[in-house]
NUTOR-341212 format. One record per residue (C-alpha): residue number from 0; x, y, z; residue in three letters. Coordinates in pm, 1 decimal. Layout:
// residues N
[r NUM, [X, Y, Z], ALA]
...
This chain:
// residues 381
[r 0, [13106.6, 15685.4, 15702.5], MET]
[r 1, [13298.4, 15925.6, 15536.3], ALA]
[r 2, [13663.4, 15885.9, 15372.5], SER]
[r 3, [13961.4, 16081.1, 15565.0], SER]
[r 4, [13983.1, 16313.2, 15253.1], HIS]
[r 5, [13636.9, 16447.1, 15261.5], SER]
[r 6, [13784.3, 16628.1, 15577.1], PHE]
[r 7, [14096.5, 16718.4, 15484.3], SER]
[r 8, [13998.0, 17052.6, 15333.1], GLY]
[r 9, [13814.4, 17191.9, 15659.9], ILE]
[r 10, [13981.8, 17032.0, 15981.9], PHE]
[r 11, [14373.3, 16856.0, 15863.0], PRO]
[r 12, [14418.7, 16528.8, 15983.3], ILE]
[r 13, [14734.2, 16609.9, 16195.8], SER]
[r 14, [14564.5, 16906.1, 16411.9], ASN]
[r 15, [14283.9, 16624.5, 16554.0], PHE]
[r 16, [14595.2, 16449.6, 16695.0], ASN]
[r 17, [14680.0, 16797.0, 16887.7], HIS]
[r 18, [14333.8, 16891.3, 16988.8], GLN]
[r 19, [14235.7, 16675.0, 17293.8], PRO]
[r 20, [13825.6, 16776.3, 17213.7], HIS]
[r 21, [13728.0, 16880.5, 16896.1], PRO]
[r 22, [13392.8, 16986.2, 16854.9], SER]
[r 23, [13225.6, 16915.8, 16525.9], ILE]
[r 24, [12932.0, 17031.6, 16462.2], ALA]
[r 25, [12759.9, 16881.8, 16162.3], LEU]
[r 26, [12363.0, 16869.0, 16056.7], SER]
[r 27, [12225.4, 16502.8, 16086.0], LYS]
[r 28, [12109.6, 16572.7, 15694.8], SER]
[r 29, [12455.8, 16643.0, 15595.0], SER]
[r 30, [12593.9, 16291.6, 15699.7], ILE]
[r 31, [12511.2, 16017.0, 15460.5], LYS]
[r 32, [12644.0, 15685.1, 15514.7], PRO]
[r 33, [12855.2, 15573.3, 15248.4], ALA]
[r 34, [12768.1, 15254.5, 15019.4], LYS]
[r 35, [12918.6, 14969.7, 15133.0], SER]
[r 36, [12965.9, 14662.7, 14922.5], ILE]
[r 37, [12980.4, 14445.1, 15222.1], SER]
[r 38, [12684.4, 14256.1, 15397.3], LYS]
[r 39, [12794.4, 14375.1, 15747.5], ILE]
[r 40, [12556.3, 14528.4, 15983.4], ASN]
[r 41, [12686.3, 14816.0, 16067.9], PRO]
[r 42, [12527.5, 14848.8, 16399.1], SER]
[r 43, [12680.3, 14524.3, 16478.4], SER]
[r 44, [13051.9, 14646.3, 16462.4], VAL]
[r 45, [13019.0, 14853.4, 16797.8], GLU]
[r 46, [12886.2, 14556.1, 16967.4], ASN]
[r 47, [13129.5, 14291.2, 16832.1], SER]
[r 48, [13405.0, 14179.6, 17036.1], ALA]
[r 49, [13645.7, 14122.6, 16739.4], THR]
[r 50, [13697.8, 14385.9, 16436.8], PHE]
[r 51, [13870.1, 14289.6, 16131.4], ASN]
[r 52, [14184.1, 14523.8, 15979.8], HIS]
[r 53, [13935.5, 14699.2, 15734.3], SER]
[r 54, [13685.0, 14809.2, 16018.2], SER]
[r 55, [13959.3, 14966.2, 16206.0], ILE]
[r 56, [14131.4, 15140.5, 15925.1], LYS]
[r 57, [13817.5, 15304.0, 15830.0], ASP]
[r 58, [13769.6, 15453.3, 16176.7], THR]
[r 59, [14115.0, 15542.9, 16244.3], ARG]
[r 60, [14097.7, 15885.8, 16113.5], PHE]
[r 61, [13917.1, 15972.7, 16396.1], LEU]
[r 62, [14180.9, 16028.8, 16614.5], GLY]
[r 63, [14172.2, 16029.5, 17007.1], ARG]
[r 64, [13922.2, 16212.9, 17209.1], GLY]
[r 65, [13677.3, 16247.8, 16891.9], CYS]
[r 66, [13369.9, 16100.5, 16941.8], ASN]
[r 67, [13085.3, 16083.5, 16670.4], LEU]
[r 68, [12747.2, 15931.6, 16689.0], THR]
[r 69, [12688.3, 15652.9, 16438.0], TYR]
[r 70, [12344.3, 15622.2, 16280.7], GLN]
[r 71, [12265.0, 15315.2, 16104.8], ALA]
[r 72, [12159.1, 15413.9, 15776.8], PRO]
[r 73, [11787.8, 15284.4, 15699.5], ARG]
[r 74, [11745.6, 15105.9, 15388.3], LEU]
[r 75, [11446.5, 15158.9, 15140.6], SER]
[r 76, [11191.1, 14888.1, 15046.2], ALA]
[r 77, [11330.8, 14918.3, 14741.5], SER]
[r 78, [11675.5, 14836.4, 14876.7], SER]
[r 79, [11573.3, 14552.1, 15074.9], LYS]
[r 80, [11420.9, 14368.8, 14784.6], SER]
[r 81, [11713.5, 14426.1, 14587.6], LEU]
[r 82, [11931.4, 14232.8, 14866.2], GLU]
[r 83, [11685.0, 13987.6, 14900.4], GLN]
[r 84, [11668.7, 13914.1, 14554.4], SER]
[r 85, [12051.9, 13897.4, 14515.9], GLU]
[r 86, [12060.3, 13633.4, 14842.5], ASP]
[r 87, [11788.5, 13440.1, 14692.4], GLU]
[r 88, [11823.7, 13362.7, 14349.0], LYS]
[r 89, [11542.2, 13160.7, 14175.8], PRO]
[r 90, [11564.4, 12841.4, 14072.5], ALA]
[r 91, [11470.7, 12654.4, 13725.4], SER]
[r 92, [11073.1, 12743.7, 13731.0], SER]
[r 93, [10969.4, 12430.2, 13497.0], SER]
[r 94, [11107.4, 12105.3, 13349.6], TRP]
[r 95, [11031.0, 12280.7, 13030.8], ILE]
[r 96, [11384.1, 12474.8, 13079.8], GLU]
[r 97, [11538.0, 12168.6, 13065.2], SER]
[r 98, [11323.7, 11965.2, 12836.7], VAL]
[r 99, [11318.9, 12209.9, 12548.8], PHE]
[r 100, [11545.3, 12445.9, 12387.6], PRO]
[r 101, [11525.9, 12794.7, 12434.8], GLU]
[r 102, [11367.5, 12906.7, 12153.8], LYS]
[r 103, [11060.5, 12666.2, 12215.6], ALA]
[r 104, [11035.4, 12728.7, 12573.1], ARG]
[r 105, [10788.1, 13039.2, 12518.6], PRO]
[r 106, [10566.7, 12817.7, 12308.7], TYR]
[r 107, [10515.3, 12550.3, 12586.9], ALA]
[r 108, [10442.0, 12783.6, 12847.2], TYR]
[r 109, [10210.6, 12930.6, 12639.9], LEU]
[r 110, [9963.3, 12594.2, 12610.7], VAL]
[r 111, [10102.8, 12539.8, 12972.5], ARG]
[r 112, [10254.9, 12206.2, 12926.9], LEU]
[r 113, [10369.7, 12257.1, 13271.2], ASP]
[r 114, [10031.4, 12256.9, 13416.2], LYS]
[r 115, [9831.6, 11966.1, 13274.9], PRO]
[r 116, [9523.7, 12001.0, 13518.7], ILE]
[r 117, [9345.0, 12216.5, 13210.8], GLY]
[r 118, [9376.6, 11902.5, 12977.0], THR]
[r 119, [9207.5, 11728.6, 13263.6], LEU]
[r 120, [8948.6, 11966.8, 13341.7], LEU]
[r 121, [8869.6, 11878.4, 12948.8], ILE]
[r 122, [8899.9, 11524.7, 12927.2], ALA]
[r 123, [8688.8, 11434.5, 13227.0], TRP]
[r 124, [8361.8, 11512.2, 13049.6], PRO]
[r 125, [8468.1, 11344.8, 12751.6], CYS]
[r 126, [8558.2, 11019.6, 12983.1], MET]
[r 127, [8197.4, 11037.7, 13138.3], TRP]
[r 128, [8047.8, 11079.7, 12820.6], SER]
[r 129, [8201.1, 10773.4, 12679.9], LEU]
[r 130, [8117.9, 10593.8, 13033.4], ALA]
[r 131, [7769.9, 10633.3, 12938.2], PHE]
[r 132, [7804.6, 10529.0, 12564.8], ALA]
[r 133, [7943.2, 10247.3, 12638.8], ALA]
[r 134, [7699.6, 9905.1, 12612.7], ASN]
[r 135, [7557.0, 9771.9, 12939.6], PRO]
[r 136, [7787.4, 9578.7, 13171.7], GLY]
[r 137, [8107.2, 9700.4, 12956.8], SER]
[r 138, [8391.1, 9892.7, 13000.7], LEU]
[r 139, [8426.6, 10212.8, 12735.3], PRO]
[r 140, [8691.1, 10146.5, 12468.1], ASP]
[r 141, [9037.8, 10217.7, 12605.0], VAL]
[r 142, [9123.6, 10342.0, 12223.6], LYS]
[r 143, [8861.7, 10568.3, 12261.9], MET]
[r 144, [8993.8, 10677.8, 12584.8], LEU]
[r 145, [9302.5, 10751.7, 12478.8], ALA]
[r 146, [9225.1, 10878.9, 12178.5], PHE]
[r 147, [8958.1, 11219.3, 12332.3], PHE]
[r 148, [9227.0, 11248.9, 12600.7], PHE]
[r 149, [9475.7, 11370.6, 12309.4], LEU]
[r 150, [9175.6, 11549.1, 12173.5], VAL]
[r 151, [9133.9, 11715.5, 12499.5], SER]
[r 152, [9511.8, 11782.0, 12499.5], PHE]
[r 153, [9492.3, 11934.0, 12180.0], LEU]
[r 154, [9192.0, 12098.6, 12253.0], THR]
[r 155, [9330.6, 12293.8, 12598.5], ARG]
[r 156, [9660.7, 12401.6, 12374.5], ASN]
[r 157, [9414.9, 12616.7, 12124.2], ILE]
[r 158, [9214.7, 12780.3, 12389.7], GLY]
[r 159, [9501.3, 12881.3, 12562.9], CYS]
[r 160, [9674.3, 12999.4, 12243.3], THR]
[r 161, [9374.6, 13203.1, 12181.3], ILE]
[r 162, [9287.4, 13349.8, 12549.2], ASN]
[r 163, [9637.6, 13466.5, 12542.5], ASP]
[r 164, [9668.9, 13633.5, 12260.4], TYR]
[r 165, [9310.9, 13821.7, 12310.0], LEU]
[r 166, [9417.7, 13899.9, 12682.2], ASP]
[r 167, [9762.0, 13978.0, 12650.1], LYS]
[r 168, [9735.7, 14355.3, 12734.2], ASP]
[r 169, [9524.6, 14216.1, 13071.9], PHE]
[r 170, [9757.0, 13973.9, 13142.8], ASP]
[r 171, [10040.3, 14193.1, 13144.0], ALA]
[r 172, [9848.4, 14359.8, 13454.8], GLN]
[r 173, [9760.7, 14051.1, 13654.6], VAL]
[r 174, [10027.8, 13957.1, 13893.7], GLU]
[r 175, [9941.8, 13574.1, 13838.6], ARG]
[r 176, [9999.8, 13608.8, 13432.7], THR]
[r 177, [10219.0, 13880.2, 13356.8], LYS]
[r 178, [10483.7, 13618.7, 13313.5], GLY]
[r 179, [10280.4, 13451.1, 13012.6], ARG]
[r 180, [10488.4, 13476.9, 12673.8], PRO]
[r 181, [10260.6, 13720.2, 12494.2], LEU]
[r 182, [10216.6, 13968.8, 12829.6], ALA]
[r 183, [10600.1, 13935.3, 12847.8], SER]
[r 184, [10652.0, 13980.4, 12497.1], GLY]
[r 185, [10860.7, 13633.2, 12503.7], SER]
[r 186, [10652.1, 13558.6, 12153.6], ILE]
[r 187, [10479.4, 13831.3, 11939.0], THR]
[r 188, [10172.9, 13816.7, 11811.8], GLY]
[r 189, [10187.3, 13708.0, 11498.2], PHE]
[r 190, [10424.0, 13418.6, 11601.0], GLN]
[r 191, [10140.7, 13327.8, 11856.4], ALA]
[r 192, [9863.9, 13313.1, 11559.8], LEU]
[r 193, [10126.6, 13078.1, 11348.8], ARG]
[r 194, [10150.6, 12871.0, 11589.6], PHE]
[r 195, [9754.8, 12856.5, 11641.4], LEU]
[r 196, [9728.4, 12765.9, 11284.1], GLY]
[r 197, [9974.2, 12482.5, 11307.7], ILE]
[r 198, [9766.6, 12362.6, 11602.4], GLN]
[r 199, [9387.2, 12410.8, 11436.0], LEU]
[r 200, [9559.0, 12172.6, 11138.4], LEU]
[r 201, [9712.2, 11903.8, 11372.2], ILE]
[r 202, [9361.4, 11925.9, 11555.7], GLY]
[r 203, [9156.0, 11861.2, 11300.0], TYR]
[r 204, [9440.8, 11609.7, 11158.2], GLY]
[r 205, [9362.1, 11382.8, 11465.5], VAL]
[r 206, [9003.8, 11377.1, 11432.2], LEU]
[r 207, [9022.3, 11247.7, 11046.8], LEU]
[r 208, [8940.2, 10863.6, 11178.3], PRO]
[r 209, [8606.3, 10948.5, 11378.2], VAL]
[r 210, [8315.8, 10963.3, 11190.8], ASN]
[r 211, [8216.3, 11365.9, 11006.7], GLU]
[r 212, [7960.3, 11454.9, 11322.4], LEU]
[r 213, [8224.5, 11399.2, 11563.4], SER]
[r 214, [8437.1, 11661.2, 11349.9], ARG]
[r 215, [8178.2, 11894.3, 11300.4], LEU]
[r 216, [8128.7, 11884.6, 11673.8], LEU]
[r 217, [8458.4, 11971.6, 11743.1], TRP]
[r 218, [8494.0, 12209.4, 11510.3], ALA]
[r 219, [8179.4, 12366.7, 11654.8], SER]
[r 220, [8339.4, 12452.2, 12012.0], SER]
[r 221, [8621.0, 12674.3, 11850.9], LEU]
[r 222, [8384.6, 12997.5, 11827.8], PRO]
[r 223, [8304.3, 12937.2, 12164.7], LEU]
[r 224, [8666.2, 12936.0, 12272.4], ILE]
[r 225, [8749.5, 13240.7, 12052.7], PHE]
[r 226, [8461.0, 13438.2, 12237.5], ILE]
[r 227, [8510.6, 13327.0, 12596.8], TYR]
[r 228, [8833.2, 13553.4, 12656.5], PRO]
[r 229, [8580.4, 13874.3, 12504.9], LEU]
[r 230, [8325.9, 13798.9, 12720.6], MET]
[r 231, [8552.3, 13889.8, 13013.7], LYS]
[r 232, [8504.0, 14227.2, 12910.2], ARG]
[r 233, [8106.5, 14230.9, 12902.7], ILE]
[r 234, [7967.6, 14025.1, 13162.5], THR]
[r 235, [8034.4, 13914.3, 13518.9], TYR]
[r 236, [7948.2, 13558.3, 13368.2], TRP]
[r 237, [8215.1, 13478.4, 13118.5], PRO]
[r 238, [8227.3, 13128.4, 13332.0], GLN]
[r 239, [7889.1, 13059.3, 13170.7], ALA]
[r 240, [8034.9, 13036.5, 12869.7], LEU]
[r 241, [8377.4, 12872.3, 12950.4], LEU]
[r 242, [8121.2, 12586.6, 13075.8], GLY]
[r 243, [8023.8, 12532.2, 12721.0], LEU]
[r 244, [8376.0, 12576.7, 12578.0], ALA]
[r 245, [8529.2, 12318.5, 12795.0], MET]
[r 246, [8244.5, 12056.0, 12837.9], ASN]
[r 247, [8192.4, 12027.0, 12422.2], TRP]
[r 248, [8384.3, 11744.6, 12411.4], GLY]
[r 249, [8047.9, 11518.3, 12589.5], VAL]
[r 250, [7909.3, 11599.9, 12256.9], LEU]
[r 251, [8218.8, 11459.9, 12020.4], CYS]
[r 252, [8325.5, 11159.5, 12243.1], SER]
[r 253, [7939.5, 11058.4, 12248.8], TRP]
[r 254, [7885.9, 11113.8, 11869.0], ALA]
[r 255, [8219.4, 10917.4, 11817.9], ALA]
[r 256, [8076.4, 10612.6, 11950.7], VAL]
[r 257, [7726.2, 10600.4, 11845.4], LYS]
[r 258, [7740.4, 10807.3, 11518.5], GLY]
[r 259, [7398.2, 11031.9, 11667.3], SER]
[r 260, [7339.3, 11227.9, 11976.6], LEU]
[r 261, [7077.9, 11097.1, 12224.5], ASP]
[r 262, [6947.4, 11419.3, 12361.8], PRO]
[r 263, [6816.3, 11232.1, 12685.1], THR]
[r 264, [7155.2, 11163.2, 12797.3], ILE]
[r 265, [7399.6, 11373.5, 12652.0], VAL]
[r 266, [7217.7, 11719.7, 12698.7], PHE]
[r 267, [7192.3, 11660.6, 13074.5], PRO]
[r 268, [7541.3, 11504.3, 13104.6], LEU]
[r 269, [7659.4, 11889.1, 12893.9], LEU]
[r 270, [7422.1, 12063.5, 13192.5], VAL]
[r 271, [7571.5, 11880.7, 13467.8], GLY]
[r 272, [7926.3, 11938.0, 13338.1], CYS]
[r 273, [7831.1, 12324.3, 13257.7], PHE]
[r 274, [7741.0, 12365.2, 13627.0], PHE]
[r 275, [8046.5, 12158.5, 13744.3], TRP]
[r 276, [8278.7, 12429.1, 13545.2], THR]
[r 277, [8083.4, 12726.9, 13706.3], LEU]
[r 278, [8178.9, 12565.2, 14026.6], GLU]
[r 279, [8542.5, 12482.8, 13987.7], TYR]
[r 280, [8616.5, 12809.1, 13778.1], ASP]
[r 281, [8462.3, 13078.9, 14024.8], THR]
[r 282, [8683.6, 12933.7, 14291.6], ILE]
[r 283, [8981.7, 12952.0, 14069.2], TYR]
[r 284, [8883.6, 13309.9, 13967.9], ALA]
[r 285, [8900.6, 13403.5, 14339.6], HIS]
[r 286, [9264.6, 13452.1, 14364.5], GLN]
[r 287, [9272.1, 13746.1, 14087.9], ASP]
[r 288, [9024.5, 13940.4, 14212.5], LYS]
[r 289, [9229.9, 14274.5, 14291.8], LYS]
[r 290, [9416.1, 14221.9, 13996.0], ASP]
[r 291, [9105.6, 14169.0, 13761.2], ASP]
[r 292, [8909.6, 14518.7, 13953.0], VAL]
[r 293, [9228.2, 14705.2, 13846.1], LYS]
[r 294, [9216.5, 14567.7, 13488.1], ALA]
[r 295, [8816.1, 14615.1, 13431.0], GLY]
[r 296, [8836.2, 14223.5, 13411.8], VAL]
[r 297, [8486.2, 14072.9, 13505.5], LYS]
[r 298, [8450.0, 13728.9, 13656.2], SER]
[r 299, [8178.7, 13538.5, 13873.1], THR]
[r 300, [8422.9, 13593.5, 14150.3], ALA]
[r 301, [8364.2, 13918.9, 14182.1], LEU]
[r 302, [7988.9, 13902.1, 14114.2], LEU]
[r 303, [7937.4, 13669.0, 14411.1], LEU]
[r 304, [8197.7, 13783.5, 14614.5], GLY]
[r 305, [8138.7, 13635.7, 14992.8], GLU]
[r 306, [7814.7, 13421.8, 14868.7], SER]
[r 307, [8034.9, 13213.1, 14702.6], THR]
[r 308, [8036.5, 12933.1, 14904.8], LYS]
[r 309, [7657.3, 12947.1, 14867.0], LEU]
[r 310, [7665.2, 12996.2, 14499.6], TRP]
[r 311, [7934.7, 12689.4, 14465.2], SER]
[r 312, [7746.0, 12468.4, 14651.7], ALA]
[r 313, [7424.4, 12529.2, 14450.3], SER]
[r 314, [7614.5, 12474.0, 14163.8], PHE]
[r 315, [7799.9, 12117.4, 14269.5], GLY]
[r 316, [7418.2, 12000.8, 14330.3], ALA]
[r 317, [7280.5, 12080.8, 14025.4], ALA]
[r 318, [7541.4, 11943.7, 13860.1], SER]
[r 319, [7480.8, 11614.6, 14059.5], ILE]
[r 320, [7120.6, 11626.0, 13955.4], ALA]
[r 321, [7210.9, 11670.1, 13601.7], CYS]
[r 322, [7405.5, 11343.2, 13597.6], PHE]
[r 323, [7164.3, 11155.5, 13785.3], ALA]
[r 324, [6922.7, 11241.0, 13550.6], LEU]
[r 325, [7137.5, 11152.6, 13270.5], ALA]
[r 326, [7205.9, 10826.5, 13477.2], GLY]
[r 327, [6836.4, 10738.1, 13505.1], LEU]
[r 328, [6760.4, 10803.5, 13121.8], ASN]
[r 329, [7065.5, 10592.2, 13031.5], ALA]
[r 330, [6920.7, 10337.2, 13302.9], HIS]
[r 331, [7198.9, 10326.4, 13536.6], ILE]
[r 332, [7062.2, 10152.2, 13898.5], ASP]
[r 333, [7021.5, 10351.8, 14175.7], LEU]
[r 334, [7315.4, 10220.8, 14361.8], HIS]
[r 335, [7537.0, 10424.0, 14145.0], GLN]
[r 336, [7291.1, 10738.6, 14157.1], ILE]
[r 337, [7316.0, 10720.7, 14525.8], ASN]
[r 338, [7686.7, 10709.9, 14509.2], GLY]
[r 339, [7724.5, 11059.1, 14315.9], LEU]
[r 340, [7478.3, 11187.8, 14567.9], VAL]
[r 341, [7691.1, 11097.9, 14842.9], GLU]
[r 342, [7990.5, 11221.8, 14625.8], LEU]
[r 343, [7836.1, 11547.2, 14558.5], SER]
[r 344, [7859.0, 11605.6, 15028.3], LEU]
[r 345, [8228.7, 11507.5, 14999.7], VAL]
[r 346, [8300.1, 11743.2, 14690.2], GLN]
[r 347, [8092.7, 12032.8, 14931.5], SER]
[r 348, [8332.7, 11973.0, 15241.8], TYR]
[r 349, [8650.3, 11958.3, 15037.2], SER]
[r 350, [8572.2, 12320.6, 14913.0], GLU]
[r 351, [8437.0, 12467.7, 15210.0], ASP]
[r 352, [8826.9, 12336.4, 15372.2], SER]
[r 353, [8965.2, 12596.0, 15145.4], PHE]
[r 354, [9025.0, 12969.6, 15148.5], PRO]
[r 355, [8917.3, 13119.0, 14877.2], ARG]
[r 356, [9205.9, 13230.7, 14618.5], GLY]
[r 357, [9484.6, 13050.8, 14827.1], LYS]
[r 358, [9562.8, 12683.4, 14782.5], GLU]
[r 359, [9353.3, 12633.3, 14425.7], THR]
[r 360, [9595.2, 12424.5, 14276.8], TRP]
[r 361, [9592.4, 12182.9, 14582.9], CYS]
[r 362, [9182.5, 12196.8, 14540.0], GLN]
[r 363, [9183.4, 12154.5, 14202.9], LEU]
[r 364, [9426.9, 11862.2, 14269.3], LEU]
[r 365, [9175.6, 11652.4, 14513.9], GLN]
[r 366, [8881.0, 11745.0, 14302.8], LYS]
[r 367, [9055.3, 11522.4, 14021.7], GLY]
[r 368, [9042.9, 11259.2, 14289.8], GLU]
[r 369, [8664.1, 11296.7, 14372.4], LEU]
[r 370, [8625.9, 11305.0, 13931.1], GLU]
[r 371, [8767.8, 10943.5, 13944.2], MET]
[r 372, [8560.1, 10842.5, 14234.4], ILE]
[r 373, [8260.4, 10981.8, 14025.7], LYS]
[r 374, [8431.5, 10836.8, 13689.7], PHE]
[r 375, [8398.9, 10502.1, 13840.2], ASN]
[r 376, [8011.5, 10496.9, 13951.2], HIS]
[r 377, [7951.1, 10577.6, 13628.3], LEU]
[r 378, [8120.7, 10264.3, 13479.2], LEU]
[r 379, [7955.4, 10087.2, 13806.6], LYS]
[r 380, [8326.9, 9995.1, 14000.8], ILE]
């Protein structure tokens, strides 16, 4: 509401008290509510039984017998969002904030240290391969399991750095990814490349204890990791290349134990993991569909659309069939293979219970539990 001195040039306040019924004609457009720093709802003042001193002081200048109709100001959407953001201050987004020094945090976010599911998705194929490579009737070497979990962790970090460097312009246009360090400008492209070089040296150094074939196979996965982000620009099947990049550890881990590759086992296992990745990443890509269209990025989620459930079930069935073939070639008994078939039915039901593009993390976590069961079947537990 306007202050008293804004009317003094036209109607002196002293005259208000001597005019019984002053007539003031003001257009609606000329009345602009004054901004108030208080958060009191103006429309509730006239209905309230109590008034504080400041409220009465602000309206006293109107005088006796002067009735002005008050219209509550309309807040724009931006004003409401600003007010809401002031009231709801976001808490710390991750444990990274309390563990890492400020300069190191962008690098921790760059490799997704706060989201370990990516490491697990690379590690599971390695675990399965090690289970197949173990001698009949014995468990895989615990040291090798831990070793390739570390390799999966380092490989995932390298993949995140490469992906974010090549996709930084696209990530800035996608709601889910615009806060990533490269997309938001927290670190520069040169800093990311320097960090990538350090990771590559560490990754190769970690692999020195294993045989040369395993090291070469790991190095051969790097071109796949580099090419994957570029495939989003030219094909609706970038998940196909991701299926190879994410599961190349099947070959590395087998070679580390056996010193060679058995194509009758490792290739069906690799193809099974390939279809498994097509399955989960198509589901995952549904949450970015609208932003992907705006940014010009392609994915199987955009291609398959409403047919995703049918395709996802087909990918899952193909994955289980390939696992079964690898199991037969590895002389795993039919009881374990039957367990994998039963597991595929449970997996199909779990996928149908989640809406596309929502609750994705819950779905992937539940899938992690299913992969543990699958691992147990391969171990004959």
